[in-house]
KOLSEDREN-255095 format. One record per residue: x, y, z of N, C-alpha, C in turn; residue in one letter. Coordinates in steps of 0.1 Angstrom, whole numbers, padded with zeros to 4 digits, always signed. Layout:
N
XYZXYZXYZA
...
This chain:
265
+0351+0150-0092+0336+0158-0084+0345+0160-0075M
+0335+0172-0065+0337+0177-0054+0330+0170-0042P
+0337+0157-0041+0333+0148-0034+0341+0139-0025I
+0346+0144-0011+0357+0142-0003+0351+0135+0009H
+0356+0117+0003+0356+0109+0014+0370+0106+0021P
+0369+0107+0038+0377+0108+0042+0385+0095+0041S
+0376+0083+0036+0385+0067+0036+0380+0069+0021M
+0390+0058+0013+0391+0057+0002+0387+0040+0002N
+0371+0038-0003+0370+0023+0005+0373+0014-0013L
+0373+0006-0011+0372-0005-0025+0363-0014-0022E
+0357-0018-0032+0344-0029-0034+0348-0042-0031S
+0346-0045-0021+0345-0058-0015+0343-0074-0025V
+0349-0083-0028+0346-0092-0035+0333-0101-0033S
+0326-0106-0036+0316-0116-0032+0318-0125-0018D
+0331-0132-0021+0338-0141-0012+0342-0133+0002A
+0347-0121+0001+0353-0114+0011+0339-0111+0020D
+0323-0105+0008+0317-0103+0020+0314-0112+0027F
+0311-0125+0023+0305-0133+0028+0312-0134+0042A
+0325-0138+0040+0336-0141+0054+0331-0125+0066V
+0332-0114+0061+0328-0101+0068+0315-0101+0075I
+0308-0107+0065+0293-0107+0067+0288-0112+0079D
+0294-0129+0084+0288-0138+0090+0295-0133+0107E
+0309-0127+0103+0306-0118+0114+0302-0112+0118A
+0298-0098+0111+0289-0090+0115+0276-0093+0118V
+0271-0102+0113+0253-0106+0115+0254-0114+0130M
+0268-0119+0134+0270-0127+0148+0273-0113+0157D
+0279-0108+0153+0279-0096+0168+0265-0087+0167C
+0262-0085+0155+0244-0078+0158+0237-0085+0164A
+0237-0098+0163+0225-0107+0171+0230-0108+0184Y
+0241-0105+0188+0246-0107+0205+0243-0093+0206A
+0244-0085+0200+0240-0066+0202+0229-0064+0203A
+0219-0073+0198+0208-0073+0201+0198-0081+0213H
+0205-0094+0214+0199-0100+0228+0204-0091+0237N
+0217-0086+0240+0220-0077+0250+0214-0068+0254K
+0205-0061+0243+0202-0044+0244+0188-0044+0238F
+0183-0058+0236+0165-0054+0231+0165-0041+0221G
+0156-0038+0219+0154-0033+0204+0149-0010+0209T
+0151-0010+0221+0148+0006+0228+0159+0012+0222L
+0172+0011+0223+0180+0022+0223+0183+0027+0211F
+0192+0037+0209+0196+0049+0195+0206+0035+0187N
+0206+0042+0176+0212+0036+0165+0232+0035+0172E
+0234+0042+0179+0247+0049+0182+0252+0037+0192R
+0242+0031+0204+0247+0018+0209+0247+0011+0205V
+0243+0006+0196+0247-0011+0188+0256-0007+0177Y
+0260+0002+0171+0271+0008+0167+0283+0002+0173E
+0283+0006+0182+0295+0006+0193+0294-0008+0200N
+0284-0016+0203+0287-0024+0208+0291-0038+0197E
+0285-0032+0181+0289-0041+0172+0307-0040+0167V
+0307-0028+0170+0320-0024+0163+0332-0031+0176A
+0330-0029+0188+0335-0034+0201+0338-0048+0199A
+0330-0052+0199+0326-0070+0194+0337-0077+0178R
+0340-0067+0169+0344-0075+0157+0357-0066+0159L
+0361-0058+0164+0377-0053+0166+0379-0065+0176R
+0374-0070+0186+0378-0085+0195+0382-0091+0185A
+0374-0097+0173+0375-0106+0164+0389-0102+0158L
+0394-0090+0156+0405-0091+0145+0401-0083+0133G
+0392-0080+0133+0383-0066+0121+0389-0052+0121F
+0392-0051+0108+0394-0036+0111+0381-0026+0108E
+0379-0017+0119+0366-0012+0121+0364+0007+0124V
+0355+0008+0113+0354+0022+0118+0338+0028+0118H
+0341+0038+0124+0327+0042+0127+0326+0055+0127T
+0312+0063+0124+0310+0074+0119+0322+0081+0114Q
+0322+0076+0098+0335+0079+0089+0331+0094+0082V
+0334+0105+0081+0325+0117+0076+0328+0115+0059P
+0322+0119+0052+0320+0122+0038+0316+0136+0036V
+0323+0146+0030+0321+0160+0028+0318+0161+0012R
+0307+0167+0010+0305+0173-0002+0303+0186-0003V
+0312+0192-0013+0309+0208-0017+0308+0212-0031E
+0299+0221-0028+0299+0230-0045+0296+0247-0042H
+0308+0252-0049+0309+0265-0045+0308+0267-0033S
+0295+0275-0025+0299+0279-0011+0293+0271+0000S
+0288+0260-0009+0277+0253-0001+0288+0239+0005F
+0287+0233+0015+0293+0221+0019+0283+0217+0029Q
+0285+0204+0030+0272+0190+0035+0284+0178+0039K
+0281+0171+0054+0292+0164+0058+0278+0154+0062T
+0282+0139+0053+0275+0129+0061+0283+0118+0066Y
+0281+0111+0078+0285+0101+0084+0280+0089+0088F
+0291+0078+0077+0292+0066+0074+0289+0058+0088L
+0276+0048+0090+0277+0042+0100+0289+0033+0110D
+0291+0023+0100+0301+0013+0104+0308+0008+0088L
+0318+0008+0091+0327+0003+0075+0340-0009+0086I
+0338-0023+0080+0342-0033+0089+0350-0040+0073V
+0365-0042+0071+0377-0045+0065+0368-0038+0053N
+0364-0025+0049+0359-0023+0036+0345-0021+0035Q
+0338-0027+0040+0326-0032+0040+0319-0018+0044M
+0307-0016+0037+0300-0005+0045+0287-0010+0048L
+0285-0012+0063+0268-0010+0069+0261+0003+0073Y
+0246+0001+0070+0242+0015+0076+0232+0012+0092E
+0230+0015+0101+0224+0009+0112+0207+0019+0110L
+0200+0013+0114+0187+0019+0117+0179+0009+0129K
+0175+0019+0134+0165+0014+0147+0152+0015+0143V
+0143+0007+0137+0130+0014+0131+0120-0001+0130A
+0109+0005+0133+0098-0008+0131+0099-0018+0121A
+0104-0009+0105+0105-0018+0097+0114-0009+0090S
+0122-0016+0079+0127-0008+0069+0119-0003+0057L
+0121+0006+0052+0114+0014+0042+0125+0018+0033I
+0113+0019+0021+0121+0027+0008+0132+0039+0010Q
+0127+0047+0023+0137+0056+0023+0151+0054+0027E
+0153+0042+0034+0162+0040+0043+0173+0030+0033H
+0167+0022+0024+0174+0017+0012+0179+0030+0002D
+0172+0045+0000+0181+0052-0009+0186+0057+0000A
+0190+0057+0014+0199+0062+0021+0209+0057+0018Q
+0213+0047+0022+0222+0034+0018+0229+0034+0010A
+0220+0033-0003+0224+0036-0021+0235+0049-0024L
+0224+0058-0014+0236+0074-0017+0248+0078-0009H
+0250+0065+0004+0262+0064+0003+0272+0057+0001Y
+0264+0046-0006+0277+0036-0016+0281+0047-0032A
+0271+0056-0034+0274+0061-0047+0287+0072-0042I
+0280+0076-0031+0293+0087-0029+0308+0085-0028M
+0306+0064-0021+0320+0062-0027+0325+0055-0033Q
+0315+0051-0043+0315+0047-0059+0317+0034-0052D
+0313+0023-0046+0314+0012-0039+0300+0002-0045I
+0301-0012-0045+0294-0018-0055+0283-0020-0038R
+0285-0027-0031+0279-0029-0020+0276-0024-0005L
+0266-0023-0001+0262-0016+0013+0250-0023+0016V
+0254-0027+0035+0240-0033+0037+0233-0028+0049K
+0220-0030+0050+0215-0024+0061+0207-0032+0072L
+0211-0027+0085+0212-0037+0098+0197-0030+0105L
+0190-0034+0107+0180-0029+0114+0182-0035+0126N
+0176-0027+0141+0175-0034+0154+0164-0033+0156F
+0155-0027+0154+0141-0023+0159+0131-0031+0158G
+0134-0046+0152+0126-0053+0149+0129-0065+0159E
+0118-0071+0158+0118-0086+0170+0132-0092+0168S
+0139-0093+0156+0149-0101+0152+0159-0095+0143R
+0175-0090+0143+0180-0083+0135+0175-0083+0121V
+0171-0075+0115+0171-0076+0098+0181-0069+0093R
+0191-0079+0082+0198-0074+0075+0194-0073+0059G
+0199-0059+0053+0192-0060+0038+0201-0055+0030K
+0208-0064+0020+0219-0061+0015+0215-0056-0001L
+0220-0040-0005+0218-0035-0018+0228-0033-0024L
+0228-0033-0038+0239-0033-0045+0237-0019-0055Q
+0251-0014-0058+0251-0002-0063+0255-0005-0079N
+0246-0005-0086+0251-0011-0101+0253+0001-0109A
+0258+0011-0105+0265+0026-0108+0276+0023-0107L
+0285+0034-0119+0303+0037-0113+0299+0053-0120Q
+0312+0057-0114+0311+0074-0114+0306+0081-0129G
+0315+0072-0141+0308+0077-0153+0297+0079-0153R
+0286+0068-0148+0272+0067-0156+0267+0077-0150D
+0272+0087-0140+0263+0098-0133+0265+0108-0138R
+0279+0111-0149+0282+0125-0151+0278+0132-0167T
+0269+0123-0171+0264+0129-0180+0247+0124-0183N
+0240+0133-0172+0229+0134-0177+0221+0137-0186P
+0207+0135-0191+0199+0144-0202+0193+0151-0198T
+0190+0161-0200+0182+0175-0193+0174+0176-0204L
+0158+0172-0197+0148+0173-0204+0138+0183-0200R
+0135+0194-0211+0131+0210-0210+0120+0215-0216K
+0114+0203-0223+0104+0206-0229+0093+0213-0220S
+0089+0207-0209+0078+0212-0201+0081+0221-0195G
+0095+0231-0198+0101+0241-0185+0098+0254-0193M
+0097+0264-0182+0092+0278-0191+0096+0288-0180R
+0108+0297-0184+0114+0306-0179+0104+0315-0179L
+0101+0318-0166+0090+0334-0163+0098+0343-0156L
+0111+0344-0151+0116+0352-0144+0133+0351-0145T
+0143+0362-0144+0156+0362-0143+0162+0348-0138P
+0149+0347-0122+0157+0337-0111+0149+0325-0115N
+0144+0320-0123+0140+0307-0130+0157+0304-0139C
+0162+0314-0149+0174+0313-0153+0183+0310-0144E
+0180+0313-0134+0191+0316-0124+0192+0299-0114R
+0181+0299-0112+0179+0278-0107+0185+0272-0118L
+0181+0269-0130+0188+0259-0137+0199+0262-0138I
+0206+0274-0141+0225+0275-0139+0228+0269-0127A
+0221+0271-0115+0225+0266-0106+0226+0248-0106H
+0216+0246-0110+0214+0230-0112+0222+0226-0126L
+0226+0231-0132+0234+0225-0142+0251+0223-0132R
+0255+0231-0127+0266+0230-0118+0267+0222-0110E
+0255+0219-0103+0255+0209-0094+0255+0198-0103L
+0250+0195-0109+0248+0182-0122+0264+0179-0124L
+0271+0191-0126+0284+0184-0136+0294+0186-0119H
+0294+0191-0111+0303+0188-0099+0299+0172-0094D
+0283+0173-0091+0285+0161-0083+0277+0149-0095W
+0274+0148-0103+0264+0136-0110+0251+0135-0109G
+0247+0128-0110+0234+0120-0108+0231+0115-0095T
+0220+0106-0093+0215+0098-0083+0218+0100-0073H
+0221+0107-0068+0226+0113-0056+0210+0116-0046L
+0211+0117-0034+0197+0123-0030+0189+0133-0032S
+0180+0134-0039+0175+0149-0040+0172+0160-0033P
+0172+0152-0016+0171+0163-0007+0188+0170-0009G
+0197+0163-0014+0211+0171-0013+0212+0182-0024L
+0203+0178-0036+0203+0191-0046+0198+0201-0040Y
+0183+0197-0031+0177+0209-0027+0182+0217-0019S
+0189+0212-0008+0199+0217+0000+0205+0225-0010E
+0215+0226-0015+0220+0236-0021+0214+0244-0031A
+0205+0243-0039+0197+0251-0043+0192+0261-0035L
+0185+0258-0023+0185+0267-0013+0195+0277-0007V
+0204+0271+0000+0217+0278-0003+0219+0289-0013H
+0222+0281-0024+0226+0292-0034+0216+0308-0033H
+0201+0301-0031+0189+0313-0032+0188+0317-0013F
+0196+0319-0003+0203+0331+0008+0197+0317+0016G
+0197+0306+0012+0199+0297+0028+0184+0299+0033G
+0182+0288+0042+0163+0284+0046+0155+0300+0049E
+0165+0310+0057+0157+0319+0064+0148+0327+0052A
+0157+0327+0044+0157+0335+0030+0146+0329+0020H
+0148+0318+0020+0141+0309+0006+0130+0300+0011C
+0133+0295+0022+0118+0288+0029+0113+0294+0035V
+0097+0293+0033+0086+0296+0043+0076+0287+0040K
+0067+0291+0052+0052+0283+0050+0042+0294+0041R
+0038+0287+0034+0029+0290+0027+0017+0289+0033E
+0006+0299+0034-0007+0297+0037-0016+0290+0027E
-0023+0281+0032-0031+0276+0022-0047+0281+0029L
-0056+0280+0014-0070+0284+0016-0075+0275+0004A
-0092+0274+0011-0101+0264+0004-0111+0278+0001D
-0115+0286-0009-0120+0294-0010-0120+0304+0005G
-0127+0307+0009-0127+0316+0025-0123+0310+0035P
-0124+0296+0035-0119+0291+0047-0103+0286+0044I
-0096+0294+0055-0081+0291+0063-0078+0278+0062S
-0067+0270+0057-0064+0256+0058-0054+0256+0067L
-0043+0263+0067-0030+0264+0076-0020+0268+0066G
-0010+0265+0068+0005+0267+0062+0009+0250+0057T
+0019+0254+0048+0026+0238+0042+0039+0251+0039H
+0051+0242+0039+0070+0248+0036+0068+0246+0024P
+0075+0261+0018+0077+0258+0001+0093+0264+0003V
+0100+0261-0009+0109+0266-0011+0110+0279-0025Q
+0114+0288-0019+0109+0297-0031+0120+0305-0036L
+0120+0305-0053+0135+0310-0060+0130+0326-0064H
+0119+0333-0058+0113+0341-0066+0100+0343-0054N
+0094+0360-0056+0085+0359-0043+0073+0348-0046E
+0067+0348-0057+0056+0339-0053+0059+0324-0065H
+0072+0323-0067+0074+0313-0076+0082+0302-0068H
+0080+0288-0064+0087+0279-0058+0092+0269-0067A
+0101+0260-0061+0107+0250-0067+0107+0237-0059F
+0105+0228-0063+0108+0214-0058+0116+0203-0064T
+0125+0194-0057+0134+0181-0064+0129+0172-0063V
+0126+0160-0066+0123+0147-0067+0129+0139-0072T
+0131+0124-0069+0139+0116-0080+0125+0106-0079S
+0118+0106-0085+0104+0099-0092+0114+0089-0107L
+0105+0075-0101+0111+0068-0121+0097+0064-0121R
+0091+0070-0113+0070+0066-0123+0060+0072-0112R
+0047+0073-0116+0038+0083-0110+0041+0097-0109D
+0042+0101-0125+0052+0117-0128+0036+0120-0127H
+0025+0114-0129+0013+0119-0135+0005+0124-0121A
+0008+0119-0113+0003+0113-0098+0002+0125-0088A
+0022+0127-0096+0027+0136-0083+0021+0151-0091Y
+0023+0152-0099+0018+0164-0107+0005+0167-0100R
-0005+0160-0100-0016+0165-0095-0013+0168-0082K
-0007+0166-0072-0005+0171-0061+0000+0186-0061H
+0012+0186-0076+0013+0201-0071+0001+0209-0075L
-0001+0202-0081-0015+0217-0092-0027+0219-0079D
-0026+0211-0070-0034+0211-0058-0027+0221-0051V
-0012+0220-0047-0008+0230-0038-0006+0240-0045L
-0008+0243-0056-0010+0254-0062-0023+0258-0062L
-0033+0254-0065-0046+0256-0066-0049+0266-0053S
-0046+0263-0038-0049+0267-0029-0037+0278-0020H
-0028+0283-0027-0017+0291-0023-0019+0300-0031S
-0013+0313-0025-0010+0328-0035+0002+0322-0045R
+0007+0310-0049+0019+0307-0056+0013+0308-0068L
+0025+0314-0078+0019+0317-0087+0025+0301-0100E
+0036+0299-0098+0042+0286-0104+0051+0277-0095A
+0055+0267-0102+0063+0256-0095+0071+0249-0104I
+0085+0253-0102+0095+0246-0110+0095+0231-0101Q
+0093+0222-0109+0095+0207-0106+0106+0202-0114W
+0115+0197-0104+0129+0194-0109+0128+0178-0108I
+0129+0170-0115+0130+0155-0112+0140+0147-0118N
+0148+0142-0110+0160+0134-0108+0154+0126-0111L
+0153+0117-0124+0149+0103-0128+0162+0095-0137N
+0169+0092-0125+0179+0084-0131+0193+0094-0136Q
+0196+0090-0148+0205+0099-0157+0196+0108-0164S
+0184+0112-0164+0173+0119-0170+0168+0127-0160R
+0168+0141-0164+0168+0152-0153+0155+0160-0161V
+0141+0162-0154+0132+0165-0163+0129+0179-0153E
+0124+0186-0159+0124+0200-0156+0109+0208-0162I
+0098+0208-0152+0084+0211-0155+0081+0220-0149T
+0078+0230-0157+0073+0245-0148+0055+0242-0151T
+0051+0245-0139+0035+0242-0137+0032+0258-0128L
+0023+0264-0137+0014+0276-0135+0000+0273-0131T
-0006+0280-0127-0021+0287-0124-0027+0282-0136K
């Protein structure tokens, strides 16, 4: 798969993690006591890294991981690696589901078992350990469900063809935003593909909403919902009913099952 880590990490054992994490948390608490909660992530990252290096740990920060597909390329940066253990740093009022998803996204790209979130935005440093239960081979044979899909134009066929190629290259379970960015790229980039669609309620103009187009009046969206599919479909139906869009191709990456649904007015 064209995912290119600049460091090849190995999954640490539970025993090794316990040793590493005790030192990391001690340094994180010290950094938090010193700087409080108002600085950006890089300040805490650099302070924790310096303290860990002084203790003799092998520490790397802002480690790049490059993801490619055809002419599309995107680089992610891993915040903190301590003796092969990956940490993702946040400065937020509280950790939310999106933070978990981002951290697991990084662990999946590196094909490692553990990743830990550290949040410096609360009154006390909060750590959250996450486990990636997937192995590379678990992501490379998705089931494509197209029972609710209609090919309305040749561009719908292009959309599905590009999706198949992405899944072949990257597998499943990565961030839905990454697949979406790559599809936007293949349809001409943001300047050509992304627009603000005018919304109206009868004669009343409501404003605009950003949509991704693969055809003049046909949009697409990529999600990773495991439940509440019916509720999300209703939201898409509302978008259709208040816009000039004629159809939306909804691609849902439901773990190893990829579901494609065509919604029309």
